[in-house]
C-alpha positions as CSV (number, residue, x, y, z in Angstrom):
1,M,-0.3,-0.1,0.0
2,T,1.4,3.0,-1.0
3,V,0.3,6.9,0.7
4,L,0.4,10.0,-1.1
5,T,0.0,13.2,0.2
6,F,-0.7,16.6,-1.3
7,A,0.7,19.0,0.8
8,N,1.5,23.0,0.9
9,H,2.1,25.9,3.5
10,K,0.4,28.1,1.5
11,G,-3.8,27.9,0.4
12,G,-5.6,28.2,-2.7
13,T,-3.1,25.9,-5.2
14,G,-4.9,23.2,-6.2
15,K,-3.9,20.8,-3.2
16,T,-7.3,19.3,-2.6
17,T,-8.2,19.4,-6.4
18,S,-5.2,17.4,-7.1
19,A,-5.9,15.3,-4.7
20,L,-9.2,14.3,-5.7
21,C,-8.2,13.8,-9.8
22,V,-5.4,11.9,-8.9
23,A,-7.3,9.6,-6.4
24,A,-10.1,9.7,-9.5
25,A,-7.5,8.9,-12.2
26,L,-5.9,6.0,-10.0
27,G,-9.1,4.7,-9.4
28,M,-10.4,4.5,-13.1
29,S,-6.9,2.4,-13.5
30,G,-8.2,-0.1,-11.4
31,R,-6.5,0.8,-8.1
32,R,-8.2,0.6,-4.7
33,V,-7.8,3.8,-3.7
34,L,-9.0,5.6,-0.2
35,V,-9.0,9.5,-0.2
36,V,-8.0,10.9,3.5
37,D,-9.1,14.6,4.6
38,L,-7.1,15.5,7.2
39,D,-8.3,19.3,6.8
40,P,-10.3,20.4,9.8
41,Q,-12.3,22.6,7.1
42,C,-13.4,19.4,5.7
43,F,-13.1,20.9,1.9
44,L,-13.0,17.5,0.8
45,T,-15.3,16.1,2.0
46,R,-17.9,18.9,1.2
47,M,-16.9,19.0,-2.6
48,V,-17.9,15.3,-3.3
49,G,-21.0,15.9,-1.4
50,V,-20.3,13.7,2.1
51,S,-22.0,14.3,5.3
52,E,-20.4,15.0,7.9
53,P,-19.7,11.4,10.2
54,P,-19.5,10.9,13.7
55,E,-16.3,11.2,15.0
56,E,-15.2,7.7,15.2
57,S,-16.1,7.4,11.5
58,S,-13.8,10.2,10.6
59,S,-10.5,10.7,9.9
60,L,-9.5,11.2,13.5
61,T,-10.1,7.6,13.9
62,L,-6.2,7.8,12.7
63,F,-5.3,9.4,15.9
64,S,-7.5,7.2,18.4
65,P,-4.9,4.4,19.8
66,D,-8.3,2.8,21.3
67,R,-9.9,2.4,17.6
68,V,-8.5,0.5,14.7
69,L,-9.8,1.9,11.4
70,A,-11.4,-0.3,9.2
71,G,-12.8,-0.4,5.1
72,E,-16.6,-0.2,6.6
73,M,-16.3,3.7,7.8
74,C,-14.9,4.5,5.0
75,E,-17.8,6.3,2.4
76,R,-17.9,4.5,-1.2
77,L,-17.6,6.8,-4.3
78,R,-17.5,6.0,-7.9
79,W,-13.9,6.0,-8.4
80,F,-12.2,5.8,-4.4
81,D,-13.4,5.4,-0.6
82,L,-13.4,8.4,1.6
83,L,-12.3,8.5,5.2
84,P,-14.0,12.0,5.7
85,A,-13.1,14.7,7.9
86,S,-15.0,15.9,11.3
87,S,-15.4,19.5,12.0
88,K,-14.7,18.3,15.6
89,A,-10.8,18.4,14.7
90,P,-9.9,21.8,15.4
91,K,-11.1,20.7,19.1
92,F,-9.8,17.6,19.0
93,L,-6.2,18.7,17.6
94,R,-5.4,20.4,21.6
95,S,-5.4,16.8,22.9
96,L,-2.1,16.0,20.4
97,S,0.0,18.1,22.3
98,R,3.0,14.8,22.3
99,S,5.7,14.9,19.5
100,S,4.9,11.2,19.4
101,D,1.5,12.3,18.5
102,V,2.7,12.8,14.4
103,L,3.3,9.0,14.1
104,W,-0.1,8.0,14.8
105,V,-1.2,8.3,10.9
106,R,1.8,6.0,9.8
107,E,1.0,3.2,13.0
108,S,-3.0,3.6,12.5
109,L,-2.7,2.8,8.4
110,N,0.1,0.2,8.9
111,D,-2.6,-1.4,12.2
112,A,-5.4,-1.2,9.8
113,S,-6.5,-4.6,7.8
114,L,-7.2,-2.4,4.8
115,E,-7.3,-4.0,0.8
116,Y,-6.1,-0.8,-0.7
117,D,-3.2,-0.1,-3.1
118,V,-3.1,3.7,-2.8
119,V,-3.8,6.1,0.0
120,V,-3.9,9.8,-0.8
121,I,-4.3,12.5,2.1
122,D,-5.3,15.7,2.1
123,T,-3.9,17.8,4.0
124,A,-4.6,21.4,5.6
125,A,-2.5,24.3,5.0
126,A,-1.9,24.8,8.9
127,V,1.8,23.0,10.1
128,T,0.1,20.9,12.7
129,A,0.1,17.3,14.4
130,Y,-2.6,16.3,11.4
131,S,-0.5,17.8,8.5
132,L,2.9,16.3,10.1
133,G,1.2,13.2,10.4
134,A,0.3,12.5,6.8
135,L,4.0,13.7,5.8
136,V,5.5,10.7,8.5
137,A,3.3,8.2,6.9
138,A,3.6,9.4,2.8
139,H,6.0,7.4,0.7
140,L,5.7,10.5,-1.9
141,V,4.6,13.6,-0.6
142,I,3.0,15.9,-4.0
143,I,3.3,20.1,-3.6
144,P,0.9,21.8,-5.8
145,I,2.3,25.3,-6.4
146,A,0.8,28.0,-8.3
147,P,3.3,30.2,-10.4
148,E,2.6,33.2,-7.8
149,Y,4.8,35.1,-5.3
150,Q,2.8,33.4,-2.1
151,P,2.1,30.2,-3.6
152,V,5.7,29.6,-4.5
153,I,7.5,30.7,-1.0
154,G,4.6,28.5,0.8
155,G,5.6,25.4,-1.8
156,E,9.7,26.4,-0.9
157,Q,8.5,26.4,2.8
158,C,6.3,23.1,2.5
159,F,9.6,21.3,0.8
160,A,11.7,22.0,3.6
161,T,9.3,20.7,6.2
162,V,9.4,17.6,3.9
163,Q,13.0,17.3,4.0
164,T,13.2,17.8,7.8
165,V,10.4,15.2,8.6
166,R,12.1,12.8,6.2
167,N,15.6,13.1,7.8
168,R,14.4,12.6,11.2
169,L,11.1,10.5,10.9
170,N,10.6,9.2,7.5
171,P,13.7,7.8,5.8
172,D,11.7,5.6,3.7
173,M,10.0,8.4,2.2
174,M,11.0,9.3,-1.6
175,D,12.1,12.7,-2.7
176,P,9.3,15.2,-2.7
177,R,8.1,16.6,-5.9
178,L,6.7,20.1,-7.1
179,V,3.7,20.2,-9.4
180,L,3.1,23.5,-11.0
181,T,-0.7,24.1,-10.9
182,Q,-2.8,27.0,-12.5
183,V,-0.4,27.8,-14.9
184,D,-1.5,30.5,-16.9
185,A,0.9,30.9,-20.2
186,R,-0.3,34.3,-21.1
187,K,1.7,35.4,-17.9
188,R,5.0,36.9,-18.1
189,S,4.8,36.1,-14.4
190,H,4.2,32.9,-14.5
191,H,7.1,32.3,-17.1
192,S,9.4,34.0,-14.6
193,F,8.0,31.7,-11.3
194,R,8.4,28.0,-13.3
195,S,11.9,28.9,-14.6
196,Y,13.2,29.8,-11.1
197,L,11.5,26.3,-9.6
198,R,12.6,24.4,-12.7
199,Q,16.7,26.0,-12.2
200,K,16.5,25.9,-8.7
201,Y,14.9,22.2,-7.9
202,G,15.8,20.5,-10.9
203,A,13.7,17.4,-11.3
204,G,12.3,17.9,-8.2
205,V,9.6,19.8,-10.5
206,L,7.9,17.6,-12.3
207,R,7.2,17.7,-15.9
208,S,3.7,17.7,-16.2
209,E,1.6,21.2,-15.4
210,I,-1.8,21.6,-14.7
211,R,-3.0,24.8,-16.7
212,T,-5.6,27.1,-16.0
213,S,-9.1,25.2,-16.8
214,A,-12.9,26.7,-15.2
215,I,-14.0,23.0,-15.7
216,L,-11.3,22.2,-12.3
217,S,-13.3,24.6,-10.2
218,Q,-16.6,22.7,-10.6
219,S,-17.5,20.3,-7.6
220,Y,-19.2,17.5,-7.8
221,S,-21.6,16.1,-5.0
222,D,-22.3,12.7,-6.0
223,G,-18.6,12.1,-5.9
224,T,-17.7,11.9,-9.5
225,S,-15.1,14.1,-11.5
226,V,-13.8,15.9,-14.2
227,F,-13.0,12.4,-16.1
228,D,-16.4,11.7,-15.9
229,H,-18.0,15.1,-17.2
230,R,-15.5,16.8,-19.5
231,P,-13.3,14.0,-20.2
232,G,-11.2,16.0,-23.0
233,S,-11.0,19.2,-21.3
234,R,-7.5,20.3,-20.7
235,G,-8.1,19.9,-17.1
236,A,-8.7,16.2,-17.6
237,I,-5.5,15.8,-19.9
238,D,-3.3,17.7,-17.6
239,Y,-4.6,15.7,-14.2
240,A,-3.9,12.5,-16.6
241,N,-0.7,13.0,-17.1
242,L,0.1,14.4,-13.5
243,T,-1.5,10.8,-12.6
244,D,0.5,8.6,-15.0
245,E,4.1,10.6,-14.0
246,I,3.1,9.4,-10.5
247,L,2.4,6.1,-10.9
248,S,6.3,5.9,-12.8
249,I,7.5,8.0,-9.6
250,I,6.1,5.0,-7.3
251,A,7.0,2.2,-9.6
252,A,11.2,3.6,-9.6
253,G,10.8,4.0,-6.0
254,N,9.8,0.6,-5.2
255,G,12.3,-0.9,-7.8
256,A,9.7,-1.9,-9.9
257,D,9.6,-1.1,-13.9
258,Y,6.5,0.5,-15.1
259,A,4.6,0.7,-18.2
260,P,0.6,1.9,-18.6
261,G,-1.4,-1.0,-19.7
262,P,-4.1,-0.8,-21.5
263,T,-6.4,0.2,-18.4
264,E,-3.4,2.7,-17.1
265,E,-2.4,4.7,-20.4
266,F,-4.1,8.1,-19.5
267,S,-2.5,10.0,-22.6
268,H,-5.7,9.2,-25.1
269,V,-7.8,10.9,-22.9
270,G,-9.6,13.7,-24.9
271,G,-7.8,12.1,-28.3
């Protein structure tokens, strides 16, 4: 089971949208996917139209040593299952005061009897026990960055945080990757920030980029995605390519060769 965490210290960079679209693309490829909403604002949970669950059936379960995560706690959506967030998360956070609390997500996922191929975790912009726990549990961290000043600063800060977590608490983590989102080729400033990030981080910036697309701002309360409604849109094509690149990285990190099969090839989307 591979844990894929989406994070950025700056909000509004397409982090939740990226988590949902990648999870949907992975599900379409035939993989069994669990999405975990660890954002106390419950944004992802609301986007897919899932009602707030009881606390014991929410992502807070990952921080409760007396509970064991089980598949029946998760909401079944079209392409993935969801462990929803709880609005009680801000209050619950006050009880997570020990340094070891950041280990709970990894331990809970390891102890759970889950039959998923990939766990996708969406985090809040704030640095808390929730977001740090998602980093400690991650095999790969994706940092979505819009090519603007504040998102770039937040993304670089997040990159540094991920490296610290990797060095101290999660040595098995792969190198974190940055992905450019909300890219508008008409803006000179976007070209400048893209060049800056690619020159500074090299292969740490994914080749795939997510262009601006109005369709990506829409949410679907039935748990469907842009692939169901606008498969030929630039948003669907960009996220299909991003997912394919992520799969290649995961395969390489696991020491396996990766070649897309008939159900995994996304380049045909919209073609």
